[in-house]
C-alpha positions in Angstrom: 6.0 1.7 -7.8 2.8 3.4 -6.8 0.8 3.2 -3.6 -2.5 4.6 -2.6 -2.5 4.6 1.2 -5.6 5.0 3.3 -5.9 5.3 7.1 -8.7 3.0 8.0 -10.8 2.0 11.1 -11.1 -1.4 9.4 -10.5 -3.0 6.0 -10.9 -6.4 4.4 -10.5 -8.3 1.1 -13.0 -11.0 -0.1 -12.2 -13.4 -2.9 -14.9 -15.8 -4.1 -17.0 -15.1 -1.0 -14.2 -15.8 1.4 -12.3 -13.2 3.5 -8.6 -13.5 2.7 -7.3 -10.5 4.5 -8.7 -8.3 7.3 -7.4 -5.6 9.7 -8.8 -3.4 12.3 -7.4 0.1 12.6 -4.3 0.7 10.4 -3.5 1.3 6.8 -4.9 -0.1 3.6 -2.2 0.1 0.9 -3.2 -0.5 -2.8 0.2 -1.2 -4.4 1.0 -1.0 -8.1 4.2 -2.3 -9.6 5.4 -0.7 -12.8 7.9 -1.7 -15.5 11.4 -1.5 -14.2 10.5 -1.3 -10.5 13.1 -2.9 -8.3 13.3 -4.6 -4.9 15.1 -1.5 -3.6 12.1 0.6 -4.6 9.8 -1.9 -2.8 12.0 -1.6 0.4 11.9 2.2 0.3 8.1 2.3 -0.4 7.2 0.0 2.4 9.5 1.7 4.8 8.0 5.1 3.8 4.5 3.8 4.4 5.4 2.3 7.7 6.9 5.6 8.9 4.1 8.0 7.6 3.1 10.1 10.6 -0.6 10.1 10.0 -2.1 8.7 13.2 -3.1 11.0 16.0 -1.0 11.4 19.2 -2.4 12.1 22.6 -2.8 15.8 21.6 -4.8 15.0 18.5 -2.1 15.8 16.0 -1.0 13.4 13.2 2.3 12.5 14.8 2.3 8.7 15.0 3.2 6.1 12.4 2.0 2.6 11.8 5.2 1.5 13.4 4.3 3.5 16.5 1.0 1.7 16.9 2.6 -1.7 17.3 0.1 -4.4 17.7 -2.7 -1.7 17.7 -2.4 -1.3 14.0 -2.6 -3.5 10.9 -1.4 -3.2 7.3 -3.6 -4.6 4.6 -1.5 -4.8 1.4 -3.4 -5.3 -1.8 -1.9 -5.5 -5.3 -3.5 -3.2 -7.9 -2.1 -2.9 -11.4 -4.8 -0.3 -12.3 -2.8 2.4 -10.4 -0.8 2.4 -13.7 -3.9 3.1 -15.8 -3.2 5.9 -18.4 -6.2 7.8 -19.8 -4.3 10.5 -21.7 -5.2 9.0 -25.1 -9.0 8.4 -24.7 -11.4 6.9 -22.3 -10.1 3.3 -22.2 -7.2 3.1 -19.8 -3.9 1.7 -21.1 -2.0 -0.4 -18.6 1.2 -0.6 -20.7 3.2 0.9 -17.8 2.2 -1.8 -15.4 4.7 -4.4 -14.6 4.4 -7.8 -16.2 2.5 -10.3 -14.0 5.4 -12.5 -13.0 7.7 -9.6 -12.1 4.9 -7.7 -10.4 3.9 -10.7 -8.3 7.5 -11.2 -7.1 7.8 -7.6 -6.1 4.4 -7.5 -4.4 5.3 -10.7 -2.5 8.6 -9.1 -1.5 6.7 -6.0 -0.3 4.6 -8.2 2.0 7.8 -9.8 3.4 9.3 -6.4 4.0 6.2 -5.2 5.7 6.1 -8.2 8.0 9.9 -7.8 8.6 9.3 -4.4 10.0 7.1 -6.0 12.6 3.8 -4.8 11.0 0.8 -7.1 11.3 0.4 -7.5 7.6 -2.6 -9.1 5.8 -3.0 -9.4 2.0 -5.3 -9.7 -0.9 -4.8 -12.4 -3.6 -2.6 -11.4 -6.6 -4.5 -11.4 -9.9 -7.8 -12.4 -8.3 -11.0 -10.5 -8.6 -11.2 -8.9 -5.1 -13.9 -7.1 -3.2 -12.2 -4.6 -0.9 -14.2 -3.0 1.9 -13.0 -0.3 4.2 -14.0 2.4 6.6 -11.7 5.4 5.8 -10.6 7.2 8.9 -10.4 11.0 8.5 -10.5 10.5 5.6 -6.7 10.3 5.3 -5.6 9.1 1.8 -2.1 9.6 0.4 -0.6 8.9 -3.1 3.0 7.8 -3.3 5.0 7.2 -6.4 8.6 6.0 -6.1 9.5 7.8 -9.4 8.3 11.2 -8.1 11.6 12.6 -7.1 9.8 15.3 -5.1 9.0 12.5 -2.6 12.2 11.7 -0.6 12.5 8.0 -0.5 15.6 7.2 1.5 17.2 7.1 4.9 16.5 10.0 7.3 13.6 11.3 5.1 10.8 11.2 7.6 
């Protein structure tokens, strides 16, 4: 599972001219599901994102997480299979490593449930739709997470 996480002042998703998800300050997560990804990886990924200490505290240091913001922060979670685009063999990306649509949709929907279960005000895009995503990046602060990168500790106590 891969995630591109951006700290934003606001973000929204529009599908066919209609806003389907919108947040004020918080995190925009573009989430890609790969072949073989599991529900356990989704749980760890969303928990990691929720605990990222990338919001400023009273002293101006990045010491607070989305969980710390409570109702003051939102989480816009958007599916994006193109995070699995591979361009090593030319200029046309291969998406062979992306999860099959049915399995990917199930894990994406599970990630949304997990995010909401953590108490995060979670908005979404629309799976497999052509989406227009707008945002105002704050910082900018943008992080790349990959659940298969063993250098990133995904687990209890790894904060």
